[in-house]
C-alpha positions as CSV (number, residue, x, y, z in Angstrom):
1,M,116.1,-63.6,-35.5
2,N,118.4,-62.3,-38.3
3,R,118.4,-63.0,-42.0
4,A,121.6,-65.1,-41.8
5,V,119.9,-67.5,-39.4
6,M,116.8,-67.7,-41.6
7,Q,119.0,-68.5,-44.6
8,K,120.8,-71.5,-43.1
9,N,120.5,-74.9,-44.8
10,S,116.9,-76.0,-45.5
11,S,115.2,-77.3,-42.4
12,A,113.4,-80.6,-42.2
13,F,110.1,-78.8,-42.4
14,R,111.2,-77.0,-45.6
15,V,112.1,-80.4,-47.1
16,A,108.7,-81.8,-46.1
17,I,106.9,-78.8,-47.6
18,D,108.8,-79.0,-50.9
19,A,108.0,-82.8,-51.1
20,F,104.3,-82.1,-50.3
21,L,104.1,-79.5,-53.1
22,H,106.1,-81.7,-55.5
23,D,103.6,-84.6,-55.1
24,R,100.6,-82.4,-55.5
25,L,102.0,-80.8,-58.6
26,K,103.0,-84.1,-60.1
27,A,99.4,-85.4,-59.6
28,K,98.1,-82.5,-61.6
29,L,100.7,-82.6,-64.3
30,D,100.2,-86.3,-65.0
31,K,96.6,-85.4,-66.1
32,L,97.9,-83.0,-68.8
33,S,99.5,-83.6,-72.2
34,P,103.2,-82.6,-72.5
35,D,102.3,-79.6,-74.7
36,D,99.5,-78.3,-72.6
37,P,100.1,-74.6,-71.9
38,K,98.6,-75.0,-68.4
39,R,101.7,-76.9,-67.3
40,A,103.9,-73.8,-67.0
41,E,101.1,-72.0,-65.1
42,L,100.8,-74.9,-62.6
43,V,104.6,-75.2,-62.1
44,T,104.6,-71.5,-61.1
45,E,101.6,-71.8,-58.9
46,Y,103.1,-74.7,-56.9
47,Q,106.4,-73.0,-56.1
48,R,106.7,-72.7,-52.3
49,G,106.4,-68.9,-52.1
50,P,103.3,-68.5,-54.3
51,W,101.5,-71.5,-52.9
52,L,102.1,-70.6,-49.2
53,K,100.8,-67.1,-49.9
54,N,97.7,-68.5,-51.5
55,A,97.3,-70.9,-48.6
56,A,97.5,-68.0,-46.1
57,R,94.6,-66.3,-47.9
58,R,92.5,-69.5,-48.1
59,V,93.0,-70.7,-44.5
60,I,90.1,-68.5,-43.3
61,Q,87.8,-70.9,-45.2
62,I,88.5,-73.7,-42.8
63,Q,88.8,-74.1,-39.0
64,A,90.5,-76.6,-36.7
65,V,88.0,-78.1,-34.2
66,T,87.7,-80.7,-31.6
67,H,83.9,-80.3,-31.4
68,S,81.9,-79.9,-34.7
69,L,78.4,-79.0,-35.7
70,K,77.8,-80.5,-39.1
71,A,78.0,-84.0,-37.7
72,I,74.8,-83.1,-35.8
73,H,73.1,-82.1,-39.1
74,P,74.8,-81.4,-42.5
75,E,72.7,-78.3,-43.1
76,A,73.5,-76.7,-39.7
77,R,75.3,-73.4,-39.6
78,G,76.9,-72.1,-36.4
79,T,79.7,-72.3,-34.0
80,N,82.4,-75.1,-33.9
81,L,84.9,-75.2,-31.1
82,Y,88.6,-76.0,-30.7
83,V,89.1,-76.9,-27.1
84,E,92.3,-78.8,-26.0
85,P,91.0,-81.9,-24.0
86,S,93.6,-81.3,-21.3
87,S,91.9,-78.0,-20.5
88,L,88.5,-79.6,-19.9
89,P,87.3,-80.6,-16.3
90,T,88.1,-84.1,-15.3
91,L,85.1,-86.3,-14.9
92,E,84.5,-90.0,-14.0
93,E,82.6,-90.5,-17.3
94,V,84.4,-91.0,-20.5
95,G,84.6,-87.8,-22.6
96,S,86.9,-85.6,-24.6
97,H,88.8,-84.8,-21.4
98,A,90.1,-88.4,-21.3
99,L,92.2,-87.7,-24.4
100,G,94.6,-85.4,-22.5
101,D,97.4,-84.2,-24.8
102,S,97.0,-87.1,-27.2
103,F,94.3,-86.1,-29.6
104,I,93.8,-85.5,-33.3
105,T,92.5,-82.2,-34.5
106,D,89.6,-82.2,-37.0
107,V,89.0,-79.6,-39.7
108,V,85.7,-78.2,-41.0
109,G,84.8,-75.7,-43.7
110,N,85.3,-75.5,-47.4
111,A,86.5,-78.9,-48.7
112,A,88.4,-77.2,-51.5
113,A,90.7,-75.6,-48.9
114,L,91.5,-78.8,-47.0
115,D,94.8,-79.0,-48.8
116,V,96.0,-76.2,-46.5
117,Y,95.3,-78.4,-43.4
118,K,97.1,-81.3,-45.1
119,L,100.1,-79.1,-45.3
120,L,99.9,-78.1,-41.7
121,K,99.6,-81.8,-40.7
122,L,103.1,-82.5,-42.1
123,S,105.1,-84.0,-39.3
124,V,108.8,-83.8,-38.4
125,G,110.2,-85.5,-35.4
126,G,106.7,-86.3,-34.1
127,R,105.5,-82.7,-34.2
128,S,103.2,-81.2,-36.9
129,L,104.0,-78.0,-38.8
130,L,101.0,-76.4,-37.2
131,Q,102.1,-77.2,-33.7
132,A,105.7,-76.0,-34.5
133,L,104.3,-72.7,-35.8
134,V,102.1,-72.3,-32.7
135,D,105.3,-72.8,-30.6
136,D,107.1,-70.2,-32.7
137,D,109.7,-72.8,-33.8
138,L,112.6,-71.2,-35.7
139,Q,112.9,-74.0,-38.3
140,A,109.2,-73.9,-39.0
141,L,109.4,-70.2,-39.6
142,Q,112.4,-70.7,-41.8
143,A,110.5,-73.3,-43.8
144,L,107.9,-70.7,-44.7
145,D,110.1,-67.9,-46.2
146,D,113.7,-66.6,-46.0
147,D,112.4,-63.1,-45.2
148,P,111.6,-63.0,-41.4
149,A,108.8,-60.5,-41.9
150,E,107.1,-62.5,-44.6
151,A,107.6,-65.7,-42.6
152,R,106.0,-64.1,-39.6
153,S,103.1,-62.9,-41.6
154,L,102.5,-66.4,-43.1
155,R,102.7,-67.9,-39.6
156,E,100.1,-65.6,-38.2
157,A,97.7,-66.4,-41.0
158,L,98.2,-70.2,-40.8
159,I,97.9,-70.6,-37.0
160,S,94.6,-68.7,-37.2
161,L,93.2,-72.1,-38.1
162,T,92.6,-72.8,-34.4
163,A,91.2,-69.4,-33.6
164,E,87.6,-68.7,-32.9
165,R,85.7,-67.2,-35.8
166,E,84.3,-63.7,-35.7
167,G,80.7,-63.1,-34.8
168,G,80.5,-64.8,-31.5
169,P,78.8,-68.1,-30.6
170,S,75.7,-69.0,-32.7
171,S,73.3,-71.9,-33.2
172,H,71.0,-72.9,-36.0
173,V,67.5,-74.4,-36.5
174,C,69.1,-77.6,-37.7
175,A,71.3,-77.9,-34.6
176,K,70.4,-79.7,-31.4
177,Q,69.2,-77.2,-28.7
178,V,68.2,-78.0,-25.1
179,Y,66.7,-75.5,-22.7
180,W,68.1,-76.2,-19.3
181,L,66.4,-74.8,-16.2
182,T,68.9,-73.0,-14.0
183,G,66.4,-71.5,-11.4
184,D,63.3,-72.6,-9.6
185,D,60.6,-71.1,-11.8
186,A,59.9,-73.2,-14.9
187,D,57.5,-70.4,-16.1
188,D,60.2,-67.8,-16.2
189,D,62.0,-67.9,-19.5
190,T,65.0,-65.9,-18.1
191,Q,65.8,-68.9,-15.9
192,Y,66.9,-71.1,-18.8
193,H,70.2,-71.6,-20.4
194,L,70.2,-72.7,-24.1
195,I,72.6,-75.6,-24.5
196,A,73.7,-76.5,-28.0
197,P,75.5,-79.9,-28.0
198,L,78.3,-80.4,-30.5
199,Y,79.8,-83.6,-31.9
200,A,83.0,-84.6,-30.1
201,T,84.9,-85.3,-33.3
202,S,88.4,-85.8,-31.8
203,L,86.9,-88.3,-29.3
204,A,85.0,-90.1,-32.1
205,Q,88.3,-90.4,-34.0
206,S,90.1,-91.9,-31.0
207,V,87.2,-94.4,-30.6
208,Y,87.3,-95.3,-34.3
209,E,91.1,-95.9,-34.2
210,E,90.8,-98.1,-31.1
211,I,88.0,-100.2,-32.6
212,Q,89.8,-100.5,-36.0
213,D,92.9,-101.7,-34.2
214,T,90.9,-104.1,-32.2
215,R,89.2,-105.5,-35.3
216,F,92.0,-105.5,-37.8
217,G,95.3,-104.8,-35.9
218,E,98.0,-107.5,-36.1
219,A,98.5,-107.8,-32.4
220,N,94.8,-108.4,-31.7
221,K,94.6,-110.7,-34.7
222,L,97.3,-112.9,-33.1
223,A,95.5,-112.8,-29.7
224,R,92.2,-113.7,-31.4
225,Q,93.9,-116.7,-33.2
226,A,95.4,-117.9,-29.9
227,R,92.0,-117.6,-28.2
228,R,90.3,-119.5,-31.0
229,N,92.8,-122.3,-30.9
230,G,92.9,-122.5,-27.1
231,L,96.6,-121.5,-27.0
232,A,98.5,-119.5,-24.4
233,H,99.3,-115.9,-25.4
234,D,101.2,-113.1,-23.7
235,G,99.1,-110.3,-25.2
236,V,95.7,-108.9,-24.3
237,Y,92.7,-109.8,-26.4
238,R,90.2,-106.9,-26.9
239,E,86.7,-107.2,-28.4
240,Y,83.8,-104.8,-28.8
241,R,80.5,-106.6,-29.4
242,D,77.2,-105.4,-30.8
243,L,78.7,-102.3,-32.5
244,A,76.5,-100.0,-34.6
245,L,77.9,-98.0,-37.5
246,Q,76.7,-94.5,-38.1
247,K,77.3,-93.1,-41.6
248,L,77.8,-89.3,-41.7
249,G,77.8,-87.3,-44.9
250,G,76.4,-89.9,-47.3
251,T,78.4,-89.9,-50.6
252,K,80.3,-86.7,-49.6
253,P,81.7,-87.4,-46.1
254,Q,84.2,-84.5,-46.7
255,N,81.4,-82.1,-46.3
256,I,81.1,-83.0,-42.6
257,S,84.8,-82.8,-41.7
258,Q,88.3,-83.9,-42.7
259,L,88.5,-86.8,-40.1
260,N,85.0,-87.9,-41.2
261,S,86.2,-88.0,-44.8
262,E,89.3,-90.1,-43.8
263,R,87.0,-92.6,-42.1
264,G,84.8,-92.8,-45.1
265,G,82.0,-91.4,-43.1
266,H,82.1,-94.3,-40.7
267,N,81.5,-93.6,-37.0
268,Y,81.2,-96.4,-34.4
269,L,78.5,-96.5,-31.8
270,L,79.1,-98.7,-28.7
271,S,76.3,-100.9,-27.6
272,S,74.1,-99.5,-24.9
273,L,72.0,-102.6,-24.6
274,P,71.5,-104.4,-21.3
275,P,73.3,-107.7,-20.9
276,V,71.4,-110.9,-21.9
277,W,72.1,-113.7,-19.4
278,N,72.1,-117.5,-20.1
279,S,71.0,-117.3,-23.7
280,Q,69.8,-120.6,-25.0
281,R,69.6,-119.8,-28.7
282,N,70.5,-122.6,-31.1
283,Y,72.5,-120.7,-33.6
284,L,74.0,-123.6,-35.7
285,P,72.1,-125.2,-38.6
286,V,72.5,-128.8,-37.5
287,K,71.8,-131.4,-40.2
288,A,70.3,-128.7,-42.4
289,K,70.8,-128.1,-46.1
290,S,70.2,-124.4,-45.6
291,I,69.6,-122.0,-42.7
292,F,66.5,-121.0,-44.6
293,E,64.9,-124.5,-43.9
294,R,64.1,-123.8,-40.3
295,T,66.9,-122.1,-38.3
296,F,66.7,-118.6,-39.5
297,G,62.9,-118.5,-40.1
298,A,62.3,-119.6,-36.5
299,R,63.8,-116.4,-35.0
300,P,61.0,-114.5,-33.3
301,L,61.9,-111.1,-34.9
302,V,62.0,-112.8,-38.3
303,R,58.6,-114.4,-37.8
304,A,57.1,-111.1,-36.6
305,A,58.4,-109.2,-39.6
306,I,57.1,-111.8,-42.1
307,D,53.7,-111.8,-40.5
308,Q,53.6,-108.0,-40.7
309,L,54.7,-108.1,-44.3
310,K,51.9,-110.5,-45.2
311,K,49.4,-108.1,-43.6
312,V,50.7,-105.1,-45.5
313,L,50.7,-107.0,-48.8
314,L,47.2,-108.4,-48.2
315,S,45.8,-105.0,-47.2
316,D,43.1,-103.3,-49.3
317,R,44.9,-100.0,-48.8
318,P,46.0,-98.3,-52.0
319,K,49.5,-99.3,-53.0
320,N,50.9,-95.8,-52.5
321,M,54.3,-94.4,-51.3
322,H,53.5,-95.1,-47.6
323,V,52.7,-98.8,-48.3
324,R,55.9,-99.2,-50.4
325,D,57.9,-97.6,-47.6
326,R,56.4,-100.0,-45.1
327,V,57.3,-103.0,-47.3
328,D,60.8,-101.7,-47.7
329,E,61.1,-101.2,-43.9
330,L,60.0,-104.8,-43.2
331,R,62.2,-106.5,-45.7
332,N,65.1,-104.4,-44.5
333,R,64.3,-105.6,-41.0
334,I,64.5,-109.2,-42.2
335,V,67.8,-108.5,-43.9
336,D,69.1,-106.9,-40.6
337,E,68.1,-110.1,-38.8
338,L,70.0,-112.2,-41.4
339,T,73.1,-110.0,-40.7
340,A,72.7,-110.4,-37.0
341,Y,72.5,-114.1,-37.4
342,A,75.7,-114.2,-39.3
343,D,77.4,-112.0,-36.8
344,E,76.4,-114.3,-34.0
345,L,78.0,-117.3,-35.7
346,L,81.3,-115.4,-35.9
347,Y,81.7,-116.2,-32.2
348,Q,81.7,-119.9,-32.9
349,K,85.0,-121.7,-33.3
350,A,86.4,-121.2,-36.8
351,G,86.0,-124.3,-38.9
352,W,82.7,-125.5,-37.2
353,S,81.2,-126.1,-40.7
354,R,83.7,-129.0,-41.2
355,E,82.0,-131.1,-38.6
356,P,79.8,-134.0,-39.8
357,L,76.7,-132.4,-38.3
358,F,76.9,-129.7,-41.0
359,E,78.0,-131.8,-44.0
360,K,74.6,-131.2,-45.8
361,L,74.9,-127.4,-45.4
362,A,75.1,-125.6,-48.8
363,E,78.6,-124.7,-49.8
364,E,77.8,-121.0,-50.3
365,E,76.3,-120.9,-46.7
366,K,79.4,-122.5,-45.3
367,L,81.5,-119.8,-47.0
368,W,79.2,-117.1,-45.7
369,L,78.6,-118.3,-42.1
370,D,82.1,-119.7,-41.3
371,P,84.4,-117.2,-43.0
372,L,87.2,-117.4,-40.5
373,R,87.7,-121.0,-41.6
374,A,89.6,-119.4,-44.5
375,E,92.4,-118.5,-42.0
376,L,93.0,-122.1,-40.9
377,R,95.7,-124.3,-42.1
378,D,95.0,-126.7,-45.0
379,E,92.0,-124.6,-46.0
380,E,93.5,-123.1,-49.2
381,V,90.7,-124.3,-51.4
382,F,88.1,-122.9,-49.0
383,A,89.9,-119.6,-48.8
384,S,90.2,-119.4,-52.6
385,R,86.5,-120.1,-53.0
386,W,85.7,-117.5,-50.4
387,L,87.7,-114.9,-52.2
388,W,86.1,-115.7,-55.5
389,M,83.0,-114.1,-54.2
390,D,80.4,-115.7,-56.4
391,W,78.6,-117.2,-53.4
392,P,76.9,-113.9,-52.1
393,A,74.8,-114.0,-55.3
394,Q,73.9,-117.6,-54.6
395,V,72.9,-116.7,-51.0
396,G,70.8,-113.9,-52.4
397,E,69.0,-116.2,-54.7
398,S,68.3,-118.6,-51.8
399,F,67.1,-115.8,-49.7
400,G,64.7,-114.6,-52.4
401,K,63.2,-118.0,-52.9
402,W,62.8,-118.6,-49.2
403,L,61.0,-115.4,-48.6
404,N,58.7,-116.2,-51.5
405,E,57.9,-119.5,-49.9
406,E,57.2,-117.9,-46.6
407,L,54.7,-115.6,-48.2
408,R,53.1,-118.0,-50.7
409,S,50.8,-119.6,-48.1
410,E,48.7,-116.5,-48.1
411,L,50.0,-114.8,-51.3
412,P,50.0,-117.6,-53.9
413,D,50.8,-115.2,-56.8
414,V,54.3,-114.2,-55.6
415,G,56.9,-115.3,-58.1
416,Y,60.2,-114.5,-59.8
417,P,59.8,-110.7,-59.9
418,E,59.2,-110.6,-56.1
419,S,62.1,-113.1,-55.5
420,R,64.3,-110.8,-57.5
421,D,63.3,-107.8,-55.5
422,W,64.0,-109.6,-52.2
423,R,67.4,-110.6,-53.6
424,K,68.2,-107.0,-54.7
425,T,67.4,-105.8,-51.2
426,L,69.8,-108.2,-49.6
427,L,72.6,-107.4,-52.1
428,G,72.1,-103.6,-52.3
429,D,75.0,-101.3,-51.5
430,D,73.3,-99.9,-48.5
431,S,72.1,-103.1,-46.9
432,S,73.4,-104.2,-43.6
433,W,74.3,-107.6,-45.1
434,T,76.5,-105.9,-47.7
435,Q,78.3,-103.9,-45.0
436,H,78.7,-107.1,-43.0
437,L,80.5,-108.8,-46.0
438,R,82.7,-105.7,-46.5
439,S,83.8,-105.7,-42.9
440,L,84.7,-109.4,-43.3
441,R,86.8,-108.7,-46.3
442,E,88.7,-106.0,-44.4
443,R,89.2,-108.4,-41.5
444,L,90.6,-111.1,-43.8
445,D,92.7,-108.6,-45.8
446,A,90.7,-109.3,-48.9
447,P,90.0,-106.7,-51.7
448,N,86.9,-104.7,-51.0
449,Y,85.2,-105.3,-54.4
450,I,82.4,-107.9,-54.3
451,P,81.4,-109.0,-57.8
452,W,78.0,-110.3,-56.7
453,R,75.7,-108.6,-59.2
454,K,75.1,-111.7,-61.3
455,T,71.8,-112.3,-63.0
456,H,69.8,-115.5,-62.5
457,D,70.9,-116.8,-66.0
458,E,74.6,-116.1,-65.1
459,L,74.2,-118.1,-61.9
460,T,72.6,-121.0,-63.8
461,L,75.5,-121.0,-66.3
462,L,78.1,-120.7,-63.5
463,R,76.7,-123.7,-61.7
464,A,76.4,-125.7,-64.9
465,S,80.1,-125.2,-65.7
466,K,81.2,-126.7,-62.3
């Protein structure tokens, strides 16, 4: 490879790199005043040569992986692995091996160095810069530097992203560890292997993308609409029921991994429950003004949670942290049942709340329990009311009053403060009901913001103005 070849017209990768650096520089300059002396310093720092040399020094702070440790426990320190799925043994069970050559690499390490990986993710012709450098692509080398020796040095540093880190395999007290007997004598410690399971992060990303496409993708949305209306459709309708959502990383999902950060910390768990045959539940609130009249409260798990809540509140035990935690656990269980009830009604035909049997049902509960009605023709008023999002606060108020009434038979002193606490539990950012509403807004292409934190007086004024 001679210098004349390396100095040919800029490759597509070079153009992509320059655009990447331009966008990042612009984002930083926009935050500075025109006369800020730091501007000149930033412009120099974000030139291709200096920035790539700095990236080559920082790349050691991060590692490309397919199986990560921090998803097991955020405080765990130890080995992460990069193993191409196609190199794994083929099994009948679903696993990382099923990804083959079509997989997305994750990155762990110092979040401040993740911009290096974003650079290496730049794609030209369906191939990332990282893969092109691994393949020793001429244009990728040319994009790094005109000097062949310097380009080669940068390449070696950048592709070390996928290399094993020095020090050999290691585990940690916060990691999962399983001692597996490999011999016949369980009393002989030498006959055990220590297995340290890792999180299959590339597989988790594939599962996430599949479920997201199933829930919100345009093709499946059309198939869902056809199924709901009983119309013929050429496509395949996909559905994953009884999903659970595992949140990794809390408010800092980037501390777990790059892909976890891109997912907002959301990781889907498929249901492992046994099937329930010939269910006879009466889900719909027929001729009721509210589901809180009898439908919801009659659910066995709800009744059990309320009975236990009464016992805890009536107990003579000191009202210490353990009692408060138990109260929180029980009311969250009731909220979870409320969320489950709403999810069950999503399988009813959209627009069921228009039937005469449900004409007495409170408007806010129709908006909550029959949200897909907003997608039907001639339902512009319903859709607009649904998007206005004042109704979650009204449902929260009804929930608080209902739970107070359930408790009042044995706890006559419960009043507005308790009702407010029940309502705050339902409308809290971390409640399952809140997540349920946010998923509905994603499904209906609505803004994610939900302005439900209205006080009791605001709600009174809002209703009086209508």
